[in-house]
SETI-270418 format. One record per residue (C-alpha): residue number from 1; residue in one letter; x negated, y negated, z. Coordinates in nm, 4 decimals, always signed. Layout:
SETI-270418
{fitor NUM,'a',{X,Y,Z}}
...
END
This chain:
SETI-270418
{fitor 1,'m',{+0.0000,+0.0000,+0.0000}}
{fitor 2,'v',{-0.1179,-0.3534,-0.0777}}
{fitor 3,'l',{+0.0112,-0.6948,+0.0248}}
{fitor 4,'l',{+0.0497,-0.9337,-0.2693}}
{fitor 5,'f',{+0.0876,-1.3087,-0.2235}}
{fitor 6,'l',{+0.3343,-1.4622,-0.4691}}
{fitor 7,'k',{+0.2987,-1.8184,-0.5900}}
{fitor 8,'q',{+0.4592,-2.0391,-0.8549}}
{fitor 9,'p',{+0.2609,-2.2624,-1.0949}}
{fitor 10,'a',{+0.1744,-2.6059,-0.9596}}
{fitor 11,'t',{+0.4386,-2.7819,-1.1712}}
{fitor 12,'p',{+0.6917,-2.5173,-1.2809}}
{fitor 13,'k',{+0.9408,-2.6143,-1.5517}}
{fitor 14,'l',{+1.1970,-2.3852,-1.3890}}
{fitor 15,'p',{+1.1369,-2.3664,-1.0113}}
{fitor 16,'i',{+1.2213,-2.0303,-0.8549}}
{fitor 17,'i',{+1.4393,-2.0513,-0.5467}}
{fitor 18,'n',{+1.3826,-1.8081,-0.2569}}
{fitor 19,'l',{+1.0625,-1.6624,-0.4007}}
{fitor 20,'p',{+0.9147,-1.4408,-0.1265}}
{fitor 21,'a',{+0.5678,-1.5412,-0.0134}}
{fitor 22,'v',{+0.4467,-1.1825,+0.0377}}
{fitor 23,'v',{+0.5477,-0.8488,-0.1140}}
{fitor 24,'e',{+0.4212,-0.5056,-0.0102}}
{fitor 25,'v',{+0.3940,-0.2423,-0.2852}}
{fitor 26,'d',{+0.2361,+0.0969,-0.3390}}
{fitor 27,'r',{-0.0396,+0.0278,-0.5916}}
{fitor 28,'e',{-0.0885,+0.3952,-0.6851}}
{fitor 29,'e',{+0.2774,+0.4922,-0.7275}}
{fitor 30,'a',{+0.4630,+0.1725,-0.8196}}
{fitor 31,'s',{+0.5022,-0.0040,-1.1517}}
{fitor 32,'v',{+0.5282,-0.3681,-1.2503}}
{fitor 33,'d',{+0.9041,-0.3055,-1.2741}}
{fitor 34,'d',{+0.9127,-0.2193,-0.9038}}
{fitor 35,'l',{+0.7389,-0.5469,-0.8227}}
{fitor 36,'m',{+0.9859,-0.7375,-1.0413}}
{fitor 37,'n',{+1.2786,-0.5642,-0.8733}}
{fitor 38,'a',{+1.1462,-0.6688,-0.5344}}
{fitor 39,'i',{+1.1292,-1.0288,-0.6560}}
{fitor 40,'q',{+1.4754,-1.0021,-0.8126}}
{fitor 41,'s',{+1.6297,-0.8915,-0.4827}}
{fitor 42,'s',{+1.5314,-1.2272,-0.3303}}
{fitor 43,'t',{+1.5542,-1.4664,-0.6265}}
{fitor 44,'k',{+1.8493,-1.3048,-0.8130}}
{fitor 45,'l',{+1.6608,-1.3601,-1.1424}}
{fitor 46,'a',{+1.6733,-1.0862,-1.4058}}
{fitor 47,'p',{+1.3356,-0.9146,-1.4597}}
{fitor 48,'s',{+1.3379,-1.0216,-1.8253}}
{fitor 49,'r',{+1.3061,-1.3843,-1.7065}}
{fitor 50,'l',{+0.9974,-1.3186,-1.4958}}
{fitor 51,'k',{+0.6381,-1.3480,-1.6103}}
{fitor 52,'l',{+0.3720,-1.2272,-1.3672}}
{fitor 53,'c',{-0.0044,-1.2692,-1.3879}}
{fitor 54,'l',{-0.3019,-1.2311,-1.1575}}
{fitor 55,'a',{-0.4174,-1.5690,-1.0300}}
{fitor 56,'s',{-0.7863,-1.4753,-1.0429}}
{fitor 57,'s',{-0.8140,-1.3405,-1.3983}}
{fitor 58,'k',{-0.4910,-1.4708,-1.5606}}
{fitor 59,'t',{-0.4177,-1.1104,-1.6609}}
{fitor 60,'v',{-0.0496,-1.0703,-1.7458}}
{fitor 61,'l',{+0.1313,-0.7903,-1.5624}}
{fitor 62,'v',{+0.3150,-0.6113,-1.8409}}
{fitor 63,'p',{+0.6581,-0.4706,-1.7487}}
{fitor 64,'n',{+0.6804,-0.0930,-1.7542}}
{fitor 65,'s',{+0.3076,-0.0481,-1.6881}}
{fitor 66,'p',{+0.1644,+0.1044,-1.3661}}
{fitor 67,'l',{+0.0170,-0.1317,-1.1068}}
{fitor 68,'r',{-0.2883,+0.0905,-1.0683}}
{fitor 69,'v',{-0.4367,-0.0340,-1.3991}}
{fitor 70,'y',{-0.4787,-0.3823,-1.2521}}
{fitor 71,'d',{-0.7435,-0.5136,-1.0142}}
{fitor 72,'m',{-0.5274,-0.5420,-0.7031}}
{fitor 73,'h',{-0.6035,-0.5302,-0.3328}}
{fitor 74,'d',{-0.4705,-0.6761,-0.0088}}
{fitor 75,'g',{-0.4372,-1.0517,-0.0481}}
{fitor 76,'t',{-0.4300,-1.0589,-0.4291}}
{fitor 77,'r',{-0.2412,-1.3657,-0.5501}}
{fitor 78,'v',{+0.0166,-1.3212,-0.8256}}
{fitor 79,'f',{+0.1617,-1.6155,-1.0161}}
{fitor 80,'v',{+0.5344,-1.5844,-1.0848}}
{fitor 81,'k',{+0.6941,-1.7900,-1.3635}}
{fitor 82,'d',{+1.0554,-1.8198,-1.4732}}
{fitor 83,'i',{+1.0461,-1.8190,-1.8551}}
{fitor 84,'g',{+1.4184,-1.8886,-1.8892}}
{fitor 85,'p',{+1.7104,-1.6917,-2.0321}}
{fitor 86,'q',{+1.6088,-1.4161,-2.2733}}
{fitor 87,'i',{+1.7821,-1.2403,-2.5613}}
{fitor 88,'h',{+1.6924,-0.9034,-2.7055}}
{fitor 89,'r',{+1.5163,-0.9469,-3.0381}}
{fitor 90,'r',{+1.7384,-0.6887,-3.2072}}
{fitor 91,'t',{+2.0506,-0.8759,-3.0984}}
{fitor 92,'l',{+1.8999,-1.2030,-3.2192}}
{fitor 93,'l',{+1.8180,-1.0677,-3.5650}}
{fitor 94,'l',{+2.1500,-0.8907,-3.6147}}
{fitor 95,'t',{+2.3316,-1.2119,-3.5256}}
{fitor 96,'a',{+2.1128,-1.4151,-3.7612}}
{fitor 97,'y',{+2.1385,-1.1803,-4.0607}}
{fitor 98,'s',{+2.5149,-1.1308,-4.0357}}
{fitor 99,'g',{+2.5793,-1.5028,-4.0947}}
{fitor 100,'p',{+2.4553,-1.5273,-4.4572}}
{fitor 101,'v',{+2.6447,-1.2115,-4.5532}}
{fitor 102,'f',{+2.9693,-1.3598,-4.4200}}
{fitor 103,'f',{+2.9223,-1.7027,-4.5791}}
{fitor 104,'h',{+2.8182,-1.5737,-4.9211}}
{fitor 105,'i',{+3.1206,-1.3440,-4.9306}}
{fitor 106,'l',{+3.3428,-1.6332,-4.8204}}
{fitor 107,'f',{+3.2136,-1.8819,-5.0799}}
{fitor 108,'y',{+3.2053,-1.6215,-5.3575}}
{fitor 109,'y',{+3.5536,-1.4780,-5.3166}}
{fitor 110,'c',{+3.7486,-1.7707,-5.1655}}
{fitor 111,'q',{+3.7034,-2.0206,-5.4502}}
{fitor 112,'a',{+4.0380,-2.1950,-5.4059}}
{fitor 113,'l',{+3.9797,-2.2404,-5.0327}}
{fitor 114,'v',{+3.6236,-2.3717,-5.0655}}
{fitor 115,'y',{+3.6219,-2.5594,-5.3988}}
{fitor 116,'g',{+3.9910,-2.6234,-5.4541}}
{fitor 117,'t',{+3.9894,-2.4412,-5.7874}}
{fitor 118,'t',{+3.9331,-2.0988,-5.9398}}
{fitor 119,'f',{+3.6846,-2.0128,-6.2128}}
{fitor 120,'q',{+3.4965,-1.7259,-6.3725}}
{fitor 121,'h',{+3.1586,-1.6491,-6.2169}}
{fitor 122,'t',{+2.8694,-1.6274,-6.4597}}
{fitor 123,'a',{+2.6235,-1.3400,-6.4854}}
{fitor 124,'s',{+2.3663,-1.5446,-6.2913}}
{fitor 125,'q',{+2.6092,-1.6143,-6.0089}}
{fitor 126,'i',{+2.7187,-1.2507,-5.9909}}
{fitor 127,'l',{+2.3584,-1.1328,-5.9860}}
{fitor 128,'a',{+2.2584,-1.3899,-5.7229}}
{fitor 129,'f',{+2.5482,-1.2858,-5.4990}}
{fitor 130,'t',{+2.4571,-0.9186,-5.5367}}
{fitor 131,'l',{+2.0869,-0.9660,-5.4627}}
{fitor 132,'i',{+2.1390,-1.1974,-5.1651}}
{fitor 133,'t',{+2.3952,-0.9745,-4.9949}}
{fitor 134,'l',{+2.1818,-0.6657,-5.0612}}
{fitor 135,'h',{+1.8796,-0.8447,-4.9133}}
{fitor 136,'f',{+2.0527,-0.9230,-4.5855}}
{fitor 137,'a',{+2.2197,-0.5810,-4.5731}}
{fitor 138,'k',{+1.8694,-0.4338,-4.6010}}
{fitor 139,'r',{+1.7484,-0.6587,-4.3199}}
{fitor 140,'i',{+2.0342,-0.5442,-4.0964}}
{fitor 141,'f',{+1.9558,-0.1791,-4.1759}}
{fitor 142,'e',{+1.5871,-0.2309,-4.0948}}
{fitor 143,'t',{+1.6676,-0.4080,-3.7695}}
{fitor 144,'i',{+1.8808,-0.1162,-3.6516}}
{fitor 145,'f',{+1.6885,+0.1836,-3.7850}}
{fitor 146,'v',{+1.3309,+0.0827,-3.8768}}
{fitor 147,'h',{+1.1763,-0.1948,-3.6693}}
{fitor 148,'v',{+0.9816,-0.1138,-3.3540}}
{fitor 149,'f',{+0.9401,-0.4466,-3.1779}}
{fitor 150,'y',{+0.6145,-0.5436,-3.0142}}
{fitor 151,'r',{+0.7882,-0.7988,-2.7898}}
{fitor 152,'l',{+1.1441,-0.6944,-2.7196}}
{fitor 153,'t',{+1.2882,-1.0192,-2.5856}}
{fitor 154,'v',{+1.2576,-1.3833,-2.6890}}
{fitor 155,'s',{+1.3823,-1.7087,-2.5437}}
{fitor 156,'f',{+1.7571,-1.7479,-2.5759}}
{fitor 157,'y',{+1.6992,-2.0918,-2.7238}}
{fitor 158,'s',{+1.5411,-1.9264,-3.0289}}
{fitor 159,'l',{+1.8960,-1.8340,-3.1265}}
{fitor 160,'y',{+1.9686,-2.1948,-3.2256}}
{fitor 161,'l',{+1.6675,-2.2065,-3.4593}}
{fitor 162,'y',{+1.7642,-1.8770,-3.6208}}
{fitor 163,'l',{+2.1246,-1.9878,-3.6645}}
{fitor 164,'f',{+2.0080,-2.3073,-3.8354}}
{fitor 165,'h',{+1.7654,-2.1229,-4.0624}}
{fitor 166,'y',{+1.9932,-1.8368,-4.1650}}
{fitor 167,'w',{+2.3539,-1.9456,-4.1060}}
{fitor 168,'l',{+2.3175,-2.3005,-4.2360}}
{fitor 169,'l',{+2.0255,-2.3007,-4.4832}}
{fitor 170,'s',{+2.0577,-1.9555,-4.6433}}
{fitor 171,'g',{+2.4259,-1.9243,-4.5594}}
{fitor 172,'v',{+2.6504,-2.2311,-4.5927}}
{fitor 173,'f',{+2.4127,-2.4637,-4.7781}}
{fitor 174,'m',{+2.2816,-2.2125,-5.0307}}
{fitor 175,'a',{+2.6141,-2.0376,-5.0929}}
{fitor 176,'y',{+2.8019,-2.3636,-5.1502}}
{fitor 177,'y',{+2.5704,-2.4797,-5.4287}}
{fitor 178,'i',{+2.4961,-2.1400,-5.5857}}
{fitor 179,'y',{+2.8654,-2.0666,-5.6459}}
{fitor 180,'y',{+2.9624,-2.4263,-5.7200}}
{fitor 181,'p',{+3.1711,-2.4418,-6.0406}}
{fitor 182,'s',{+2.9288,-2.6755,-6.2201}}
{fitor 183,'c',{+2.6044,-2.5515,-6.0635}}
{fitor 184,'a',{+2.3045,-2.4565,-6.2747}}
{fitor 185,'a',{+2.3877,-2.0896,-6.2457}}
{fitor 186,'a',{+2.7138,-2.1568,-6.4285}}
{fitor 187,'t',{+2.5337,-2.2860,-6.7353}}
{fitor 188,'s',{+2.3403,-2.0923,-6.9932}}
{fitor 189,'a',{+1.9645,-2.0896,-7.0134}}
{fitor 190,'s',{+1.9812,-2.2801,-7.3397}}
{fitor 191,'s',{+2.1800,-2.5659,-7.1881}}
{fitor 192,'l',{+1.9200,-2.6074,-6.9184}}
{fitor 193,'i',{+1.6577,-2.7069,-7.1711}}
{fitor 194,'d',{+1.8987,-2.9202,-7.3705}}
{fitor 195,'p',{+1.8398,-3.2823,-7.2672}}
{fitor 196,'t',{+2.1996,-3.3740,-7.3494}}
{fitor 197,'t',{+2.3354,-3.1405,-7.0804}}
{fitor 198,'s',{+2.0767,-3.1731,-6.8038}}
{fitor 199,'a',{+2.1211,-3.3846,-6.4913}}
{fitor 200,'t',{+2.0058,-3.7427,-6.5346}}
{fitor 201,'s',{+1.9535,-3.8475,-6.1722}}
{fitor 202,'p',{+1.8449,-3.6933,-5.8402}}
{fitor 203,'t',{+2.1981,-3.7394,-5.7074}}
{fitor 204,'a',{+2.3510,-3.5625,-6.0067}}
{fitor 205,'a',{+2.0917,-3.2879,-5.9827}}
{fitor 206,'f',{+2.1730,-3.2327,-5.6165}}
{fitor 207,'e',{+2.5480,-3.2322,-5.6741}}
{fitor 208,'s',{+2.5148,-2.9796,-5.9559}}
{fitor 209,'g',{+2.2688,-2.7651,-5.7627}}
{fitor 210,'t',{+1.9938,-2.7893,-6.0252}}
{fitor 211,'c',{+1.6260,-2.7688,-5.9408}}
{fitor 212,'s',{+1.3406,-2.9508,-6.1005}}
{fitor 213,'s',{+1.2848,-2.9084,-6.4734}}
{fitor 214,'s',{+0.9767,-2.6987,-6.4049}}
{fitor 215,'i',{+1.1865,-2.4227,-6.2470}}
{fitor 216,'s',{+1.4363,-2.4394,-6.5327}}
{fitor 217,'l',{+1.1617,-2.4154,-6.7938}}
{fitor 218,'l',{+0.9916,-2.1292,-6.6098}}
{fitor 219,'s',{+1.3165,-1.9378,-6.5769}}
{fitor 220,'s',{+1.4172,-1.9974,-6.9407}}
{fitor 221,'a',{+1.0752,-1.9240,-7.0865}}
{fitor 222,'l',{+1.1921,-1.5767,-7.1792}}
{fitor 223,'e',{+1.3841,-1.5302,-7.5021}}
{fitor 224,'t',{+1.7392,-1.4993,-7.3679}}
{fitor 225,'e',{+1.9224,-1.5375,-7.0395}}
{fitor 226,'e',{+2.0111,-1.1678,-7.0405}}
{fitor 227,'t',{+1.6473,-1.0681,-7.0832}}
{fitor 228,'s',{+1.5380,-1.3018,-6.8062}}
{fitor 229,'l',{+1.7980,-1.1628,-6.5665}}
{fitor 230,'y',{+1.6865,-0.8049,-6.6346}}
{fitor 231,'f',{+1.3224,-0.8998,-6.5851}}
{fitor 232,'l',{+1.3875,-1.0982,-6.2656}}
{fitor 233,'s',{+1.6041,-0.8175,-6.1275}}
{fitor 234,'a',{+1.3192,-0.5736,-6.1809}}
{fitor 235,'v',{+1.0773,-0.8036,-5.9982}}
{fitor 236,'w',{+1.3277,-0.8433,-5.7125}}
{fitor 237,'i',{+1.3689,-0.4656,-5.6775}}
{fitor 238,'f',{+0.9907,-0.4234,-5.6709}}
{fitor 239,'a',{+0.9574,-0.6947,-5.4041}}
{fitor 240,'e',{+1.2319,-0.5537,-5.1810}}
{fitor 241,'l',{+1.1092,-0.1941,-5.2031}}
{fitor 242,'s',{+0.7549,-0.3116,-5.1325}}
{fitor 243,'n',{+0.8784,-0.5130,-4.8342}}
{fitor 244,'f',{+1.0612,-0.2049,-4.7033}}
{fitor 245,'e',{+0.7464,+0.0068,-4.7429}}
{fitor 246,'t',{+0.5399,-0.2401,-4.5400}}
{fitor 247,'h',{+0.8027,-0.2353,-4.2647}}
{fitor 248,'l',{+0.7813,+0.1449,-4.2526}}
{fitor 249,'i',{+0.4022,+0.1223,-4.2210}}
{fitor 250,'l',{+0.4306,-0.1229,-3.9318}}
{fitor 251,'a',{+0.6935,+0.0879,-3.7557}}
{fitor 252,'n',{+0.4834,+0.4039,-3.7860}}
{fitor 253,'l',{+0.1773,+0.2263,-3.6495}}
{fitor 254,'r',{+0.3481,+0.1315,-3.3269}}
{fitor 255,'i',{+0.3608,+0.4257,-3.0893}}
{fitor 256,'r',{+0.6433,+0.4077,-2.8365}}
{fitor 257,'y',{+0.6312,+0.6422,-2.5394}}
{fitor 258,'p',{+0.9188,+0.7383,-2.3094}}
{fitor 259,'r',{+0.9337,+0.5488,-1.9811}}
{fitor 260,'p',{+0.6797,+0.7297,-1.7585}}
{fitor 261,'s',{+0.7289,+0.8455,-1.4032}}
{fitor 262,'y',{+0.4702,+0.6961,-1.1710}}
{fitor 263,'s',{+0.3946,+0.9950,-0.9535}}
{fitor 264,'s',{+0.0246,+1.0797,-0.9433}}
{fitor 265,'a',{+0.0519,+1.3767,-1.1789}}
{fitor 266,'a',{+0.2763,+1.1994,-1.4276}}
{fitor 267,'s',{+0.0638,+0.8882,-1.4101}}
{fitor 268,'n',{-0.2472,+1.0873,-1.4954}}
{fitor 269,'a',{-0.0680,+1.2523,-1.7887}}
{fitor 270,'f',{+0.0446,+0.9126,-1.9074}}
{fitor 271,'s',{-0.3109,+0.7820,-1.8951}}
{fitor 272,'s',{-0.4335,+1.0759,-2.1032}}
{fitor 273,'r',{-0.1739,+1.0258,-2.3763}}
{fitor 274,'q',{-0.2272,+0.6513,-2.3839}}
{fitor 275,'s',{-0.6065,+0.6759,-2.3978}}
{fitor 276,'r',{-0.5838,+0.9040,-2.7018}}
{fitor 277,'a',{-0.3551,+0.6516,-2.8734}}
{fitor 278,'i',{-0.5543,+0.3371,-2.8144}}
{fitor 279,'g',{-0.9032,+0.4790,-2.8352}}
{fitor 280,'s',{-1.1677,+0.2791,-2.6541}}
{fitor 281,'l',{-0.9385,+0.0055,-2.5215}}
{fitor 282,'s',{-0.9833,-0.0539,-2.1502}}
{fitor 283,'a',{-0.6836,-0.0134,-1.9177}}
{fitor 284,'a',{-0.6833,-0.3847,-1.8421}}
{fitor 285,'r',{-0.6867,-0.4778,-2.2106}}
{fitor 286,'f',{-0.4067,-0.2316,-2.2786}}
{fitor 287,'a',{-0.2024,-0.3672,-1.9926}}
{fitor 288,'s',{-0.2484,-0.7302,-2.0905}}
{fitor 289,'s',{-0.1823,-0.7143,-2.4612}}
{fitor 290,'m',{-0.0734,-0.3759,-2.5959}}
{fitor 291,'a',{+0.2494,-0.2890,-2.4187}}
{fitor 292,'s',{+0.5982,-0.4282,-2.3894}}
{fitor 293,'y',{+0.9068,-0.3842,-2.1802}}
{fitor 294,'s',{+1.2378,-0.2385,-2.2907}}
{fitor 295,'s',{+1.5435,-0.2760,-2.0722}}
{fitor 296,'s',{+1.6842,+0.0355,-2.2387}}
{fitor 297,'g',{+1.3914,+0.2426,-2.1175}}
{fitor 298,'s',{+1.2125,+0.2980,-2.4474}}
{fitor 299,'g',{+0.8748,+0.2559,-2.2823}}
{fitor 300,'i',{+0.5271,+0.1616,-2.3982}}
{fitor 301,'v',{+0.4223,+0.0327,-2.7381}}
{fitor 302,'a',{+0.0659,+0.0602,-2.8654}}
{fitor 303,'q',{-0.0448,-0.1251,-3.1766}}
{fitor 304,'r',{-0.3133,-0.0307,-3.4292}}
{fitor 305,'i',{-0.4683,-0.1944,-3.7348}}
{fitor 306,'p',{-0.2237,-0.1694,-4.0279}}
{fitor 307,'k',{-0.3645,-0.0162,-4.3454}}
{fitor 308,'g',{-0.2357,+0.0899,-4.6842}}
{fitor 309,'y',{+0.0167,-0.0625,-4.9220}}
{fitor 310,'g',{-0.0400,-0.4377,-4.9323}}
{fitor 311,'f',{-0.2304,-0.4489,-4.6040}}
{fitor 312,'d',{-0.5609,-0.3948,-4.7834}}
{fitor 313,'l',{-0.5283,-0.7477,-4.9251}}
{fitor 314,'v',{-0.3398,-0.9547,-4.6665}}
{fitor 315,'s',{-0.2476,-0.9318,-4.3013}}
{fitor 316,'c',{+0.1263,-0.9796,-4.3630}}
{fitor 317,'p',{+0.2295,-0.8321,-4.6991}}
{fitor 318,'n',{+0.5849,-0.7983,-4.5678}}
{fitor 319,'y',{+0.6131,-1.1785,-4.5748}}
{fitor 320,'f',{+0.4486,-1.1997,-4.9166}}
{fitor 321,'f',{+0.6962,-0.9571,-5.0745}}
{fitor 322,'e',{+0.9906,-1.1298,-4.9092}}
{fitor 323,'l',{+0.8794,-1.4661,-5.0474}}
{fitor 324,'l',{+0.8476,-1.3051,-5.3899}}
{fitor 325,'a',{+1.2080,-1.1832,-5.3628}}
{fitor 326,'w',{+1.3330,-1.5315,-5.2686}}
{fitor 327,'t',{+1.1318,-1.6840,-5.5533}}
{fitor 328,'v',{+1.3195,-1.4545,-5.7918}}
{fitor 329,'i',{+1.6539,-1.5658,-5.6466}}
{fitor 330,'t',{+1.5498,-1.9301,-5.6880}}
{fitor 331,'l',{+1.4690,-1.8693,-6.0544}}
{fitor 332,'i',{+1.7976,-1.6899,-6.1103}}
{fitor 333,'t',{+2.0131,-1.9579,-5.9488}}
{fitor 334,'r',{+1.8073,-2.2610,-6.0561}}
{fitor 335,'s',{+1.9531,-2.4242,-5.7468}}
{fitor 336,'l',{+1.8024,-2.7015,-5.5393}}
{fitor 337,'a',{+1.9501,-2.5358,-5.2294}}
{fitor 338,'s',{+1.7647,-2.2129,-5.3095}}
{fitor 339,'l',{+1.4426,-2.4045,-5.3650}}
{fitor 340,'l',{+1.4738,-2.5873,-5.0328}}
{fitor 341,'f',{+1.5348,-2.2600,-4.8498}}
{fitor 342,'l',{+1.2360,-2.1024,-5.0278}}
{fitor 343,'i',{+1.0148,-2.3886,-4.9100}}
{fitor 344,'a',{+1.1473,-2.3707,-4.5529}}
{fitor 345,'a',{+1.1113,-1.9918,-4.5414}}
{fitor 346,'g',{+0.7639,-2.0109,-4.6954}}
{fitor 347,'l',{+0.6400,-2.2588,-4.4361}}
{fitor 348,'h',{+0.7918,-2.0530,-4.1547}}
{fitor 349,'m',{+0.6394,-1.7265,-4.2806}}
{fitor 350,'w',{+0.3014,-1.8879,-4.3412}}
{fitor 351,'r',{+0.2929,-2.0098,-3.9807}}
{fitor 352,'k',{+0.3901,-1.6658,-3.8484}}
{fitor 353,'a',{+0.1404,-1.4913,-4.0792}}
{fitor 354,'a',{-0.1436,-1.7214,-3.9718}}
{fitor 355,'r',{-0.0639,-1.6555,-3.6069}}
{fitor 356,'k',{-0.0496,-1.2805,-3.6684}}
{fitor 357,'h',{-0.3782,-1.2917,-3.8626}}
{fitor 358,'e',{-0.5531,-1.4640,-3.5731}}
{fitor 359,'m',{-0.4009,-1.2202,-3.3245}}
{fitor 360,'y',{-0.5325,-0.9245,-3.5240}}
{fitor 361,'k',{-0.8830,-1.0740,-3.5365}}
{fitor 362,'k',{-0.8788,-1.1526,-3.1647}}
{fitor 363,'e',{-0.7353,-0.8146,-3.0660}}
{fitor 364,'f',{-0.9520,-0.5886,-3.2820}}
{fitor 365,'g',{-1.2624,-0.8057,-3.3264}}
{fitor 366,'s',{-1.5202,-0.6714,-3.5690}}
{fitor 367,'q',{-1.2999,-0.3692,-3.6476}}
{fitor 368,'y',{-1.0527,-0.5870,-3.8354}}
{fitor 369,'p',{-1.1374,-0.6189,-4.2085}}
{fitor 370,'k',{-1.2904,-0.9594,-4.2791}}
{fitor 371,'y',{-1.1848,-0.9648,-4.6459}}
{fitor 372,'r',{-0.8123,-0.9741,-4.5683}}
{fitor 373,'k',{-0.6330,-1.3006,-4.6375}}
{fitor 374,'v',{-0.3414,-1.4377,-4.4384}}
{fitor 375,'l',{-0.0406,-1.4173,-4.6706}}
{fitor 376,'i',{-0.1251,-1.4515,-5.0412}}
{fitor 377,'p',{-0.3770,-1.2072,-5.1973}}
{fitor 378,'y',{-0.7144,-1.3647,-5.2784}}
{fitor 379,'v',{-0.6002,-1.6998,-5.1326}}
{fitor 380,'k',{-0.7416,-1.8030,-4.7951}}
END
């Protein structure tokens, strides 16, 4: 048994009321969860809101890991921080991806309600609707059946950002202009390069949903609209299948163990399995950066260097292939709304890819391939 002294940061953003000053735990038998439960009994805060770290080394105490892997003794100080309300990442993504599906179906099928008129959708509009709904249906499928999350909860306030990005930008905003009666998708490829039928002002271009002339010229460079749609559809299928393959690689790389029992025998067995999975990683390094907590009891996650399809060139080929798919949709729709979403999504994915690239280099050091780029092959 060890006595741990609990302390909040000097200037906490969310002060914890009734935090006990001292907690006694069994270092050999207990887990970080047991320590969190002891804190919860006094503070009434859910364990998912608590972040614990050793005051001396700043080592984070990872939920669902045994206390014995940390340097603890009588009098060890542990910082306790309230990180605010949390939401499960799977719930967040399912909520985010369901919005665009609903809004695209609404704007596509309820013409009279949305636009006050009815009209015949063009081949470009039909194809755009099909590809966009299939894309988000694929994302929902992957969220439920494929993804193994490294961090299982995120701040509840992230929900507002995701709703803005997916429900408004790729949902309401994009759907309204893609299926607009006079949008660029409702005109033929030949009319787009005819100066007598093109938009003459930024305001007119925005109202009609047209993009810049460069996108129109690039999309209509092929001989006919039908040929271009077949070609772009083929590129989209390649991008989506490639994106799915990279997600399978990532899921298979992350080893999730059942929640272990922390008796001495079970703890030793757990250590043996985990050491085989993470190779030469020290227990402290594993505990601080290579595990995560699951409220459903799904246990420990270990991460390895991704290799294979796409990963030999960039750190995040899943983002690269997704951007390729959205580029195809932008060319099909020739819509300013699609272009704006492509830019917003590209900036967001570039930031996430750069952060992931740096995390890989920091985590694996010299073992991580130096020739890999961040997001775009052969581009730094």
